[in-house]
Each structure stands twice: as C-alpha cells, then as structure tokens.
C-alpha positions in Angstrom: -91.0 33.1 -26.9 -89.1 35.5 -28.5 -86.2 33.3 -29.3 -88.4 30.7 -30.9 -90.1 32.9 -32.8 -87.4 34.8 -34.6 -85.7 30.8 -34.8 -89.2 29.6 -36.7 -88.6 33.2 -39.3 -87.0 33.5 -42.8 -83.6 34.5 -42.8 -83.2 38.0 -41.6 -80.2 40.3 -42.6 -78.9 43.3 -40.5 -78.9 46.5 -42.0 -77.7 49.3 -40.0 -78.1 48.2 -36.6 -81.6 46.6 -38.1 -82.5 42.7 -38.9 -84.6 42.2 -41.6 -85.5 39.4 -43.6 -83.9 38.0 -47.0 -83.7 35.1 -48.8 -79.7 35.2 -49.4 -77.0 32.2 -48.4 -76.8 30.1 -45.3 -73.8 31.8 -44.7 -75.6 35.0 -44.0 -77.9 32.8 -42.0 -75.6 31.8 -39.6 -74.2 35.0 -39.3 -77.7 36.6 -38.7 -77.9 33.9 -36.0 -75.1 34.6 -34.4 -75.6 38.5 -34.2 -79.5 38.0 -33.2 -78.1 35.3 -30.4 -75.3 37.7 -29.4 -78.0 40.4 -29.3 -80.4 38.5 -26.9 -77.4 37.9 -24.3 -76.5 41.5 -24.0 -80.6 42.4 -23.2 -80.4 39.7 -21.4 -77.3 40.8 -18.8 -78.4 44.7 -19.1 -82.1 43.5 -17.9 -80.8 41.6 -15.1 -78.2 43.5 -14.2 -79.4 47.6 -15.0 -83.0 48.5 -15.2 -82.2 51.9 -16.6 -83.9 53.2 -20.0 -82.1 51.6 -23.2 -80.5 54.3 -25.6 -80.9 53.6 -29.2 -78.0 53.5 -31.2 -76.9 55.8 -33.5 -77.2 55.4 -37.0 -73.4 56.8 -37.2 -70.3 55.2 -35.5 -68.4 57.9 -34.1 -64.9 57.1 -33.9 -63.2 56.7 -30.9 -60.8 60.0 -29.7 -57.0 58.8 -30.6 -54.4 59.1 -27.2 -50.9 60.2 -27.2 -50.1 56.6 -26.8 -52.3 55.2 -30.0 -50.6 57.6 -32.3 -47.2 56.6 -30.7 -48.4 53.0 -31.3 -49.6 53.6 -35.5 -45.7 55.6 -35.7 -43.8 52.2 -35.1 -43.3 50.5 -38.0 -42.7 46.4 -37.3 -40.7 44.8 -39.3 -42.0 41.2 -39.8 -39.8 38.1 -38.9 -39.1 36.1 -41.8 -38.6 32.4 -41.5 -39.8 29.0 -42.8 -43.9 30.2 -42.7 -42.9 33.7 -44.8 -46.2 35.1 -46.5 -46.3 36.1 -49.8 -47.6 39.7 -50.7 -51.3 38.7 -51.0 -51.0 37.5 -46.8 -51.6 33.9 -47.4 -48.3 31.6 -46.3 -46.6 30.0 -48.9 -46.3 25.8 -48.4 -42.8 25.2 -50.8 -40.9 27.0 -48.6 -42.2 24.4 -45.4 -42.2 21.4 -47.6 -38.6 22.6 -48.8 -37.2 23.2 -45.3 -39.1 19.5 -43.8 -37.6 17.5 -46.6 -34.3 19.2 -46.2 -34.6 18.2 -42.5 -35.2 14.2 -43.2 -32.5 14.2 -45.3 -30.3 15.3 -43.0 -31.6 12.8 -40.1 -31.5 10.0 -42.7 -27.9 9.1 -42.3 -27.9 9.3 -38.5 -31.0 7.1 -38.4 -29.3 4.2 -40.5 -26.2 4.5 -38.4 -28.2 4.0 -35.4 -30.3 1.3 -37.2 -27.0 -0.9 -38.2 -25.7 -0.8 -34.3 -28.6 -1.7 -32.9 -28.6 -4.4 -36.1 -24.5 -4.9 -35.2 -25.2 -5.7 -31.6 -28.3 -7.8 -32.4 -26.2 -10.0 -34.7 -23.4 -11.1 -32.7 -21.8 -14.4 -33.1 -22.0 -16.9 -30.4 -18.0 -16.7 -30.1 -18.4 -12.9 -29.5 -21.0 -13.7 -26.6 -19.0 -16.0 -25.1 -15.8 -12.9 -25.3 -18.3 -11.1 -23.5 -19.6 -13.3 -21.0 -16.3 -14.4 -19.9 -14.9 -10.7 -19.7 -17.6 -9.3 -17.4 -17.6 -12.3 -15.4 -13.2 -12.2 -15.2 -13.6 -8.4 -14.3 -16.3 -9.3 -11.3 -14.0 -12.1 -9.9 -11.1 -9.3 -10.5 -13.0 -7.0 -8.7 -14.1 -9.3 -5.8 -10.4 -11.1 -5.5 -9.3 -7.6 -5.4 -11.7 -6.6 -2.3 -11.3 -9.6 -0.7 -8.8 -8.9 1.9 -11.0 -6.2 3.3 -13.5 -8.9 3.4 -11.8 -10.9 5.5 -10.0 -8.0 7.9 -14.0 -7.9 8.8 -15.1 -11.1 9.6 -11.6 -12.3 10.7 -9.6 -9.4 12.3 -7.2 -11.2 14.3 -6.3 -13.6 11.7 -6.4 -10.7 9.2 -3.3 -9.5 11.1 -1.3 -12.9 11.6 -2.1 -12.8 7.5 -0.7 -9.3 7.1 2.5 -10.1 8.7 3.3 -13.2 6.8 2.3 -11.3 3.6 4.7 -8.7 4.5 7.4 -11.1 5.5 6.8 -12.9 2.1 7.3 -9.2 0.3 10.6 -8.2 2.7 12.4 -12.4 2.6 11.8 -11.9 -1.9 13.2 -8.6 -1.9 16.4 -9.7 0.8 16.8 -12.5 -2.3 17.2 -10.2 -4.9 19.9 -8.2 -2.9 22.0 -10.9 -1.5 22.1 -12.3 -5.6 22.8 -8.5 -6.9 25.5 -8.6 -4.2 27.1 -12.4 -5.0 27.0 -11.2 -8.5 29.5 -8.2 -7.4 31.8 -10.2 -4.7 31.8 -13.2 -8.1 32.9 -10.1 -10.8 34.9 -7.8 -8.5 39.0 -8.7 -8.0 38.7 -8.0 -4.6 35.6 -10.1 -3.4 34.1 -8.9 0.0 36.6 -6.3 0.2 34.3 -4.0 -2.5 31.2 -4.6 0.0 29.7 -1.9 2.8 28.6 -3.0 5.5 25.1 -3.6 5.3 26.0 -6.1 1.8 28.2 -7.5 4.1 25.7 -8.7 6.5 23.1 -9.3 4.1 25.6 -11.2 2.6 26.6 -13.8 5.6 23.1 -14.0 7.1 21.0 -14.4 4.6 22.0 -18.2 3.4 21.2 -19.1 6.7 17.3 -17.6 6.3 17.1 -19.1 3.6 17.9 -22.4 4.7 15.9 -22.0 7.6 12.5 -20.9 5.9 12.5 -23.0 2.9 10.9 -26.1 4.6 8.0 -23.4 5.3 7.5 -21.6 2.3 7.4 -24.8 0.4 5.1 -27.2 2.3 2.8 -23.9 3.4 2.3 -23.4 -0.7 1.3 -27.4 -1.1 -2.4 -28.1 -1.7 -3.1 -30.1 1.0 -0.2 -30.2 3.5 -0.5 -26.4 3.3 -3.4 -26.3 5.8 -1.9 -27.8 8.2 1.4 -26.4 7.9 0.6 -22.8 7.7 -1.0 -22.8 11.3 2.3 -24.9 12.6 4.2 -22.5 11.1 2.5 -19.2 12.4 2.3 -20.9 16.0 6.1 -21.1 16.1 7.7 -17.9 14.0 10.9 -18.2 16.2 11.7 -21.6 15.1 10.0 -22.3 11.4 10.6 -18.7 10.4 13.0 -15.2 10.1 13.1 -12.1 11.0 11.6 -11.0 8.0 7.9 -12.6 9.0 8.4 -11.0 12.9 6.5 -8.4 14.3 8.5 -5.9 16.3 8.0 -7.2 19.7 8.4 -10.7 18.4 12.0 -9.4 16.9 13.5 -7.9 20.5 12.3 -11.0 22.5 13.8 -13.7 19.8 16.6 -11.9 19.9 17.1 -11.8 22.9 16.5 -15.5 23.1 19.0 -16.8 20.9 21.5 -14.1 22.0 21.3 -15.6 25.7 21.4 -19.3 23.8 25.0 -18.0 22.9 25.8 -16.3 26.2 25.4 -20.0 27.9 28.8 -21.4 25.7 30.9 -18.5 26.8 32.3 -20.0 30.2 33.0 -23.5 28.6 35.1 -21.6 25.9 36.9 -19.8 28.8 37.7 -23.4 30.3 39.0 -24.7 27.3 41.4 -21.5 27.2 42.3 -22.1 30.7 42.8 -26.0 30.0 45.6 -25.2 27.5 47.4 -23.0 29.3 49.5 -25.1 31.2 50.8 -26.3 27.5 52.9 -22.8 26.6 54.9 -22.3 29.3 57.4 -22.1 27.3 56.2 -19.5 25.2 57.4 -15.9 25.6 53.7 -14.6 25.9 52.9 -16.9 28.7 52.8 -14.7 31.3 50.6 -11.9 30.1 48.5 -14.9 28.6 48.3 -16.2 32.3 47.6 -12.4 33.5 44.7 -11.7 30.7 43.1 -15.3 31.9 43.2 -14.1 35.7 41.6 -10.8 34.8 38.4 -12.8 33.3 38.3 -15.2 36.3 38.3 -12.4 38.5 36.2 -10.3 36.8 36.9 -7.6 34.9 38.8 -6.7 31.1 41.7 -7.0 30.1 42.7 -3.7 28.0 43.1 -3.5 24.1 46.6 -3.0 24.1 46.9 -6.7 27.0 44.8 -7.9 24.2 47.1 -7.0 20.8 50.5 -8.6 23.5 49.0 -12.0 23.2 48.2 -12.0 19.6 51.1 -14.3 19.0 49.7 -17.0 20.9 47.1 -18.0 18.7 49.3 -18.1 15.3 50.8 -21.1 17.0 49.7 -24.5 18.7 48.2 -25.2 20.4 45.3 -22.0 19.9 45.6 -21.7 16.0 42.3 -22.7 14.5 44.3 -26.1 13.0 45.3 -27.5 15.8 42.0 -26.9 18.6 40.5 -30.2 19.2 36.7 -30.7 17.7 34.7 -29.7 21.2 36.5 -26.9 21.5 35.3 -26.1 17.6 32.0 -26.8 18.7 31.6 -24.6 21.1 32.8 -22.0 19.2 30.6 -22.2 16.4 27.7 -22.3 18.5 29.4 -19.4 20.8 28.9 -17.8 17.6 25.5 -18.7 16.4 26.8 -20.4 13.4 23.8 -22.7 12.1 25.3 -26.8 12.3 27.2 -28.2 9.6 30.1 -31.1 8.4 32.2 -28.5 8.1 32.9 -26.3 11.1 36.0 -25.3 10.5 35.4 -23.6 7.4 32.5 -21.7 8.8 34.1 -20.7 11.7 36.9 -19.2 9.1 34.7 -17.6 7.0 32.4 -16.2 9.7 35.8 -14.5 11.2 36.3 -12.9 7.7 33.2 -11.9 7.6 33.1 -9.6 10.8 37.0 -8.6 9.9 35.7 -7.2 6.7 32.6 -5.6 8.3 34.7 -3.5 10.1 36.8 -2.5 7.4 33.6 -1.7 6.1 33.0 0.5 9.0 36.2 2.8 8.7 35.9 3.2 5.1 32.4 4.8 6.1 33.7 7.1 8.4 33.4 5.0 12.0 31.5 3.9 14.7 29.9 6.9 15.2 28.6 7.6 12.0 26.5 4.4 12.4 22.8 4.4 13.2 21.2 3.6 16.6 20.0 0.1 15.1 23.1 -0.7 13.1 25.2 -0.1 16.2 23.1 -2.6 17.7 23.1 -5.5 15.7 26.9 -4.9 14.8 27.1 -5.5 19.1 24.9 -9.0 18.8 27.0 -10.3 16.3 30.5 -9.9 18.2 28.9 -10.6 21.7 27.6 -7.6 23.5 24.2 -7.4 24.7 23.3 -3.8 23.8 19.8 -3.7 25.9 19.5 -0.4 28.0 22.6 0.7 26.9 23.7 4.0 25.3 24.8 5.2 22.5 28.6 6.2 23.8 29.1 2.9 25.5 28.5 0.8 22.6 30.2 3.3 20.5 33.3 3.2 22.6 32.9 -0.6 23.1 33.1 -1.1 19.2 35.6 1.1 19.0 37.8 -1.2 20.6 37.0 -4.0 19.1 37.7 -1.9 15.5 41.3 -1.2 17.1 41.7 -5.0 17.4 40.4 -6.1 14.3 42.3 -3.6 12.1 45.5 -5.3 13.7 44.7 -8.6 13.1 46.1 -10.9 10.2 45.0 -14.0 9.2 47.7 -15.9 11.6 45.5 -14.6 14.5 42.2 -15.6 12.8 41.7 -17.6 16.4 42.1 -14.7 18.3 39.7 -13.1 16.5 36.8 -15.6 17.3 37.7 -15.6 21.0 37.8 -11.7 21.2 33.7 -12.1 22.7 35.3 -13.7 25.5 38.1 -11.5 26.3 35.9 -8.6 25.3 32.6 -9.1 26.5 33.0 -12.2 29.2 32.3 -9.9 32.3 30.4 -7.0 30.5 27.5 -6.0 33.0 24.6 -6.1 30.1 26.1 -10.3 29.6 26.2 -10.8 33.3 22.5 -9.2 33.7 20.9 -11.4 30.6 23.0 -14.8 31.3 22.4 -14.8 35.4 19.7 -11.8 35.9 16.4 -14.2 36.1 18.2 -16.8 38.1 18.9 -14.1 40.3 15.2 -12.5 40.4 13.8 -16.2 40.7 15.6 -16.9 44.2 14.4 -13.9 44.9 10.9 -14.6 44.2 11.5 -17.7 46.1 12.9 -16.5 49.2 10.1 -14.1 49.4 7.7 -16.6 48.9 9.2 -18.9 51.9 9.1 -16.3 53.9 
C-alpha cells in the first residue's frame, strides 16, 4: 500500500535524506523513484532479516578513517596509457584519432583484398585448354603413382608369380649391363694394337661368352615382347630357363644345377676323343716322339695322368699330321667342339681355333694379375669349368695346384701346338676323381639302389 501511494503522489526530491514534493524535470522523477525503491528494498531486507530497532541516519556524513593501504594507494601516481582512444583534457574521448586509424587500416588491407580477389578471379577464369592440361596432369600423376607401386600390389596378391617376375627383371638388367660392357671391350680390342692381349681375365671371359649368350636369349626376348605372342612365349620361357635363357636369368640353385648339367654333357665326349687319339697312334710310328706319346696314352687308359714334363715333351706330335688342326677329320673336330661346349656352327675349325686362343690369353692374363693364388673362389671354379675340370667339392689348394700346372703348359705352347692345347682336358683331367664321380657316380648309385631293391 505504501508503494502504491508513493507512485500516485507527486515527484519528490530527497533533501538531506528526506523526500520532498517538487515539480522539477523528469530526470529528478526518475532519480527519486530509483532512490525510493532502493530504500524500500533496504527496509524490506532489514525488517525481514533483523527485527532490531532502526537507527536514524545522521544528517552530517562522517568520512571513513584512512588506512595505511589507502594512503599508499593515493600516493601512487598512475600514468595513463595512450592509445587510439586517448581522451582530451575535458575527459571525453576524441573520435578523430579513432577514425583516422580505422581509415589507415582499411587502406593497408585494401591491396591484400584486391590481390586475393584477382587470384580468385584468375583461378575462376581458366581457359578450356588450361583446364584440360590440369586434368591431364592430375590423371598422369595419379597413374604414375599407381604404376610405381603396382609391383607391391602384385607381390601381395601373387607372391610366386612376382618372384619369377623379379628374377626375370633382374636378369634383363644384368644382361643389358653385360651387353654394354661387351661393346666397350669390343671397342678396346678393335682400337688397341695388341688386340686380345690388352684385356684382363674378366674381360676375356665376357668377350668369349657374351656372343653365345646373346644368340641364345635373343629369340626369347624378342618373342616375349610381342603383343599377342608374348602371353604364350613368356610362360614357356619361364618353365624352361635352361633351354631359352642364360645364366643372367637363373637363380643360385639353377646356376649350380645347370652348370653341372652342361659340364656332364661335355664329359660324355671325353672317351670318344681319347679313342680318336688312340686310333691314330699307329700312323706315327716313324715319329721320334712315338714312344713317349704311346706311354702317355697308356697312362690315360690305366687311370692315371702324365706329368707336365711328359706333356710338354710330346707337344711336337700335335704340330704335324695327323694331329694338327688342319689334318684332323670332321668327326674328330665335331667331338672336340662338343667336348669344349662350343655352340653349333658351320665353321667348327675356326671356332676351335678362336676358343683355344681365348683360353691361352686368359692364362697369360692370370700370370699378369699375380698368379692363380690371387684369384677369388668363384673365378677359380669358373676357370676349372672352362678348362674341363669339375670343381665341385674341391678345396682351393687343389684347384690352385691343378690350374698352375695348366698355366705352365699354356705358357710353353705356340701356335703350331694349338691341337695339344685343345686336348689338354683329356691329358690332365680325364681320370680326375671329380670328373669320374660326376660322369659315373649317378650310374653307380642307380645300380646300388637296384641291388638293394632286388634283395
């Protein structure tokens, strides 16, 4: 009721804590209304919380006591921070500085906005040709990444096929590298006045073997690269690597197996060649070296080998008929080519002549490079294979001693004794235990198995 009565009354003004009626401006009305409501709220708070007697407020205000903290706070001088919103002496903020700063910021940001708009417009206004080029570039990069990682996809899905693919791919790389080396060696041979004598042992082996490998692998590589034929040729080539491919495409196990296979095929012609030598023995009875030669052939027939001195003693027999290269019959020439593993061809005598000189120059290169004992293990085995000895299960000392005897004979041989050089695999390794074991060991094993089964 008191609040309603006060609202209906004329505006009042508080003077010294007492509200009085007045007819002043609206501003005083609102201020008095605010003070009266605050007073009512304060009274309600006091009456509701504390029923004690009210004290009349004093007419003169008493200032609060100043403390040490307030004195220190008054003594501190606060320096105002000047920024874009600095105030003037009158205490009102200046709008001119604020607007100037805003305009400067807008002017500084205008070029950046213009550049961004121009870039967006330039991207949006691409020509059709540029759009096609961008699409092609994107498609090409994605396709390139897919092809680059395609081998991983195939290896995950087809592990056995990828193994064959990797062996074939590595073989192509090795074959191409050897082809480049062969061309370099051929240029050296053609440009140097010494010819083959200017090459080392490895270059001579490559120069002798690489033409045969190129002839052998050329059909497989050419046919497998054709669009429709390759689908049928490639599986056939992979199924028969010994027939259609070279050692560049073989695994380590295949290399050992195929070398043994080819060497066993060469050993089958040792006995026929020895029979040809024995058949011509009667035709040289008048030769002064007939008796030493007959003794050498007898040793070979009895299971032993002649010494180096005995072989060098009979070298003149191979310089005359019927044992020189020109006088040998066609059957004997054919057996010699198969015994040395020379590929088939029309000019067999020339192939034998070339093969003998290749090996002879290899022997001279071994001497120039420090001797047989300086050769690595793989080179020793390969040298024994080329010269007609099976190096399987042989120690390094045995291979070195056998190759030293070969090199001694090779250094004493001249061009007219070329046929003796071609028959050295018979004179030095015909009865060697390793050759004999490889030639007849599997037959003895079969006989033993048959006997055990029959018993």
